[in-house]
PAZABA-557837 format. One line per field, with one value per residue: residue in three letters; x negated, y negated, z of N, C-alpha, C in turn. Coordinates in pm, 1 decimal. Atoms other than C-alpha are relative to their C-alpha. Layout:
aa c(ALA, ...)
nx c(X, ...)
ny c(Y, ...)
nz c(Z, ...)
cax c(X, ...)
cay c(Y, ...)
caz c(Z, ...)
cx c(X, ...)
cy c(Y, ...)
cz c(Z, ...)
// end
This chain:
aa c(MET, ALA, LEU, GLU, ARG, VAL, ILE, LEU, ASP, ARG, PRO, ASP, LEU, VAL, VAL, LEU, ASP, ILE, ASP, MET, PRO, GLU, ILE, ASP, GLY, LEU, GLU, VAL, LEU, LYS, ARG, ILE, LYS, ASP, ASN, PRO, ALA, THR, LYS, SER, ILE, PRO, VAL, ILE, MET, LEU, THR, ALA, HIS, SER, ASP, SER, HIS, THR, PHE, GLU, ARG, ALA, VAL, ASP, TYR, SER, ALA, ASP, ARG, TYR, ILE, ALA, LYS, PRO, PHE, ASN, SER, SER, PHE, LEU, LEU, GLU, LYS, VAL, SER, GLN, VAL, LEU, GLU, GLU, TYR, SER, ASN, GLN)
nx c(60.8, -114.9, -28.9, 123.5, -19.7, -105.5, 18.9, 133.2, -68.7, -151.3, -88.0, -135.2, -109.1, 67.7, -97.8, 84.1, -53.3, -3.4, 109.9, 190.9, 131.4, 48.9, -112.9, -169.0, -81.8, -35.3, 86.2, 52.9, -107.3, 2.4, 53.6, -29.8, -151.1, 82.8, 109.9, -77.3, 118.7, -56.5, -154.0, -114.7, 70.2, -106.1, 22.1, -92.4, 13.8, -27.6, 6.2, -35.7, -101.4, -131.0, -75.0, -46.6, 109.7, 135.8, -72.9, -69.4, 109.9, 37.7, -78.2, 66.1, 116.6, -21.3, 15.3, -89.7, -113.1, 30.0, -110.5, 8.9, 55.1, 63.0, -38.2, 42.1, 114.6, -98.0, -104.8, 105.1, 57.3, -128.0, -20.7, 127.9, -36.9, -81.9, 34.7, 143.4, -97.7, -42.8, 122.1, 17.9, -45.5, -5.9)
ny c(-92.8, -91.2, -4.5, -133.7, -116.4, -26.3, -13.1, -172.4, -120.8, -45.6, -68.2, -19.5, 102.6, 98.1, 99.3, 212.7, 82.9, 122.9, 60.9, -70.3, 154.1, 54.7, 27.6, -72.3, -131.6, 61.8, 9.9, -155.5, -92.5, 47.8, -30.3, -160.7, -20.6, 20.8, -130.7, -113.7, -120.4, -57.1, 86.4, -71.8, -44.2, 58.1, 74.5, 43.7, 116.9, -40.7, 164.8, 66.5, 143.3, -32.4, 118.6, -95.4, 57.2, -117.9, -151.5, 67.2, -10.5, -189.8, -74.6, 49.7, -65.1, -128.1, -114.3, -91.0, -11.1, 119.4, 4.3, 107.1, 5.8, -97.9, -92.6, -81.4, -92.8, -113.8, 70.1, -3.4, -102.0, -77.8, 57.9, 64.5, -190.4, 30.0, 52.1, -71.8, -99.6, 103.3, 19.6, -184.5, -22.3, 89.1)
nz c(-65.5, 18.4, 106.6, 64.1, -8.2, 54.9, 113.0, 53.7, -45.7, 102.4, -102.1, 37.9, -79.5, -120.0, -115.3, -19.6, -29.3, 61.3, -48.1, 47.5, 0.4, 179.5, 56.3, -88.3, 104.1, 102.7, 80.1, -14.1, 59.7, 184.5, 105.0, 33.0, 95.9, 108.0, 69.8, 70.7, -41.6, -99.3, -4.9, -43.2, -193.5, -77.8, -113.1, -108.6, -103.5, -127.3, -9.5, -43.1, 23.7, 93.7, 107.4, 164.1, 84.7, -7.2, 27.0, 146.7, 62.5, -5.3, 54.3, 117.6, 48.4, -41.5, -147.9, 26.4, -152.2, -70.7, -67.6, -114.5, -132.6, -43.0, 119.0, -68.4, 150.5, 53.5, 126.7, 62.3, 69.8, 110.6, 159.0, 50.0, 26.6, 73.8, 62.0, 76.1, 22.2, 48.9, 93.3, 86.0, 45.9, 87.5)
cax c(-18010.7, -17679.2, -17625.8, -17946.5, -17837.2, -17517.3, -17668.9, -17988.9, -17747.1, -17402.6, -17226.6, -16866.3, -16748.2, -16872.2, -16728.0, -16847.8, -16804.3, -16688.4, -16942.9, -17340.3, -17651.4, -17762.3, -17443.5, -17085.0, -16906.7, -16723.7, -16984.2, -17147.7, -16774.5, -16759.8, -17060.5, -17005.3, -16671.7, -16865.6, -17142.7, -17026.1, -17301.4, -17090.6, -16738.7, -16552.7, -16708.2, -16433.0, -16454.1, -16291.1, -16323.9, -16355.8, -16285.8, -16245.6, -16054.8, -15706.8, -15630.5, -15460.4, -15746.6, -16020.2, -15735.0, -15640.5, -15982.8, -16061.7, -15772.5, -15889.4, -16236.4, -16054.6, -16129.7, -15954.4, -15817.2, -15862.9, -15881.6, -15856.4, -16074.2, -16063.1, -15999.8, -15989.8, -16274.8, -15944.5, -15741.0, -16072.6, -16184.3, -15787.5, -15800.9, -16191.6, -15994.1, -15730.2, -15906.9, -16188.1, -15852.2, -15707.1, -16052.9, -16056.1, -15747.5, -15801.0)
cay c(-9957.2, -9756.4, -9856.4, -9644.9, -9369.1, -9340.3, -9385.6, -9082.1, -8861.5, -8883.5, -8785.0, -8651.8, -8922.6, -9245.4, -9409.1, -9814.0, -10012.7, -10356.7, -10498.4, -10450.9, -10659.1, -10797.8, -10723.6, -10637.2, -10275.6, -10504.0, -10556.3, -10231.5, -10084.4, -10304.4, -10208.5, -9824.3, -9875.6, -10080.2, -9818.9, -9593.3, -9338.9, -9355.2, -9518.3, -9194.5, -9107.1, -9176.9, -9407.9, -9507.7, -9842.8, -9844.9, -10249.0, -10414.5, -10699.9, -10703.5, -10982.2, -10887.1, -11116.7, -10822.2, -10540.4, -10723.8, -10729.6, -10339.7, -10263.2, -10488.7, -10304.6, -9963.8, -9840.7, -9524.7, -9543.4, -9843.5, -9758.8, -10032.4, -10024.3, -9885.6, -9538.1, -9169.9, -8908.5, -8637.8, -8938.0, -9038.1, -8672.1, -8570.1, -8894.7, -8815.6, -8372.1, -8563.7, -8767.9, -8511.2, -8280.6, -8547.4, -8601.3, -8176.8, -8185.8, -8436.5)
caz c(4877.6, 4868.7, 4529.4, 4373.2, 4570.4, 4411.7, 4090.7, 4111.5, 4344.9, 4173.9, 4494.6, 4497.0, 4702.4, 4862.2, 5192.6, 5171.9, 5448.3, 5358.4, 5574.4, 5463.0, 5470.2, 5166.8, 4944.4, 5075.4, 5001.7, 4762.9, 4572.4, 4592.6, 4474.4, 4163.7, 4026.1, 4105.9, 3899.1, 3630.6, 3565.1, 3324.5, 3456.0, 3818.7, 3723.2, 3809.0, 4164.2, 4405.5, 4667.6, 5013.1, 5165.0, 5538.3, 5664.0, 5957.9, 5803.8, 5697.6, 5475.5, 5167.6, 4998.8, 5087.1, 5000.2, 4641.8, 4563.5, 4655.9, 4484.6, 4179.1, 4185.0, 4192.8, 4531.8, 4568.4, 4925.0, 5183.9, 5504.0, 5809.9, 6137.2, 6397.2, 6227.6, 6405.1, 6207.9, 6159.3, 5932.7, 5771.8, 5675.0, 5544.3, 5295.3, 5210.2, 5143.7, 4945.1, 4770.9, 4644.3, 4580.8, 4372.3, 4160.3, 4111.9, 3956.8, 3713.9)
cx c(132.9, 19.3, -65.5, 17.4, 92.3, -58.3, -85.5, 76.3, 117.7, 53.9, 164.5, 85.3, -78.8, 148.1, -82.2, 80.9, 5.8, -134.4, -200.1, -68.1, -2.7, 115.3, 101.1, 39.8, 77.0, -100.0, -25.4, 166.4, -5.9, -130.0, -19.1, 86.1, -55.0, -90.2, 84.5, -57.8, 122.6, 158.5, 71.7, -15.0, 133.6, -72.0, 84.4, -70.1, 15.2, -23.0, 60.3, 131.1, 115.2, 83.0, 12.9, -97.2, -88.8, 97.9, 12.5, -120.8, -117.2, 66.9, -25.6, -139.0, 33.9, -62.5, 157.5, 97.7, -74.8, 35.0, -53.5, -52.2, 40.8, 101.1, -32.3, -109.4, 146.2, 48.0, -90.4, -34.0, 165.9, 24.0, -153.1, 58.3, 76.7, -48.1, -89.6, 133.6, 66.7, -99.4, -6.1, 96.2, 42.8, -63.1)
cy c(145.8, 26.7, 131.7, 117.0, 74.7, 57.6, 140.8, 109.9, 85.6, 67.2, 21.4, -103.8, -93.5, -34.4, -94.4, -60.4, -150.4, -102.2, 23.5, -63.8, -0.2, -19.0, 49.7, 145.0, -24.3, 13.9, 110.9, 78.2, -24.6, 50.1, 127.6, -42.9, -43.2, 55.5, 125.4, 120.4, 74.0, -47.7, 100.3, 40.4, -78.4, -123.8, -53.7, -128.5, -10.6, -184.3, -30.9, -113.6, 43.1, -75.5, 36.8, -91.4, 109.3, 121.6, -35.8, 75.0, 150.2, 57.9, -3.5, 99.4, 155.5, 89.8, 110.8, 32.0, -123.1, 8.5, -112.6, 41.1, -7.7, 113.6, 118.1, 58.4, 109.0, -122.1, -25.6, 138.1, 95.0, -121.6, 28.6, 164.0, -65.3, -64.9, 92.2, 117.0, -80.8, -3.7, 193.0, 48.7, -75.8, 52.9)
cz c(-32.1, -154.3, -66.9, 85.6, -64.7, -163.7, -24.1, 33.2, -33.9, 125.9, -21.8, 47.5, 94.9, 119.3, 14.8, 113.0, -69.8, 30.0, 41.2, 30.6, -140.5, -109.7, 78.4, -82.4, -121.2, -122.6, -80.3, -110.3, -115.9, -94.2, 13.6, -150.7, -123.5, -79.7, -80.0, 28.2, 116.4, -0.5, 91.1, 105.1, 74.8, 107.8, 70.6, 65.6, 107.6, 10.7, 132.8, -16.3, -95.1, -23.8, -102.6, -86.7, -8.4, -78.3, -132.7, -36.3, -33.4, -97.3, -153.9, -27.8, -24.6, 130.8, -23.8, 148.2, 91.7, 135.4, 158.1, 138.9, 131.4, -58.4, 90.0, -118.2, -62.0, -118.4, -115.6, -103.6, -102.1, -91.5, -78.4, -61.3, -120.2, -122.1, -157.6, -102.8, -164.6, -111.2, -75.7, -83.6, -123.1, -142.1)
// end
């Protein structure tokens, strides 16, 4: 469902949790970045996973940021602002 919304709505940015029902956030990230129509949308990954394998997969799939849980909302908003600014300057 999240992937369908990204394709239809073309948001300015996507924040994805890695642990999601049906398909995980890493697979959604991969599909977003593999699709020519959505690959330029920045994606921030949120996760409670701290293992290097999960981080490496997120980087391999072109995540723009990787934020570990728990996090505070002001930190997340700061990262969202940074990523949006980076993309607006491209």
